[in-house]
N, C-alpha and C positions, 0 to 999 in steps of 0.2 A: 499519746500523740497530740491530744488537744493542748496539753500543757506546753510542749515545745513550740507549737505554732503560736500560742499566745505570748510567749516570751520573745519571739523574733520581731514582732511588730513594734514593741517599745524600743528595742535595741536599734532597729532600723530608723525609727522616729528620732531617737537620740542622736544617731549619726547624722541624720539630715539636719537636726537642730544645731549640732556642733559645726557642720560645714557652713550652714547659713550664718551662724555667728562669726565665723572666721571671715567669710566674704564681707559681711557688714562692717566688722571691725577694721578690716583692711581699707575699705572704702572710706569710712569715717576718719580714720587716722590719716589717710592720704589727703582728704579735704582739710583736715586740721593743719597739716604741714604746708599745703598751698596757702591757706589763710595766714599762717605764721610768716611765710615768705613775703606775701603781699603787704602785710602790716609792717614788716621790717623795712620794706622799700619806701612806703608812703609815710609822709609826715602828716599824721592825723591831728586835728585840733584837740586841745586838752579837754577831756570830758571824763568824769569819774566812771561812767559806763564803758567808754572805749578803753580807758586805762585798765579796767577789770578784765575786759575781753583780751587785750594784749597780754596781760599778766597770765591769764589762764592759758593762752596759746603758748607762751614762753614756758610755763611750768609743765605743759603736756609734751611739747615737741623738743625742747632743748636737751633734755637728758639723752634722748635717742639720737639726736643729731650730733651731740658731743662725742658719742662713741666713734663716729666716722671722722670727725674733725681731728681727732688724735692721730689718725693714721694717714690722712690725706695731706699731701704737701700743700703749701700755700701758693696760690696763683694770683697774688696781688689782691685786688678787690673782689675777685671772683671766688665764691664759695660753692664748691661742688658737692658738699656733704648732703644737701637735701636730695639731689638727684641720685646719688649712690644709696642713700638711705631708703628712698622709695623703691629703687630696683631690688634691693635686698629684701625689703618688706614684701614686695610682690612675689619674689622667688620663694621665700620661706613660706608664705601662705599657700602658694600653689603646691609646694612639696608636701606640706602638712595635710592639705586636702587630698592629694593623691594617696598618701599613706593611710589616711582614714578610710578613704573609699576602697583601697586595696585590701586592708586587713579587717574591715568591719563587715 
């Protein structure tokens, strides 16, 4: 009896840690996409530090956004891929969190 009770606490703690990680990852990736959008709109003065930040945001966000740019039609100068990517990110994270909460 004592063994099974001691095993459920770490599993519950692990589930809580995984859901917290998913929430934080979704939030941080959303912020990274917003920062990428803003830096792509603004002309920042050349600075090695700013260039590294822009390059990091490009390397982090562009592969995910490219998935949606392949399927979305072109609307002239309007790029809807970040909006669709964020909606998909939020939906997938909420579905995964619900599945973890349901089956754990």
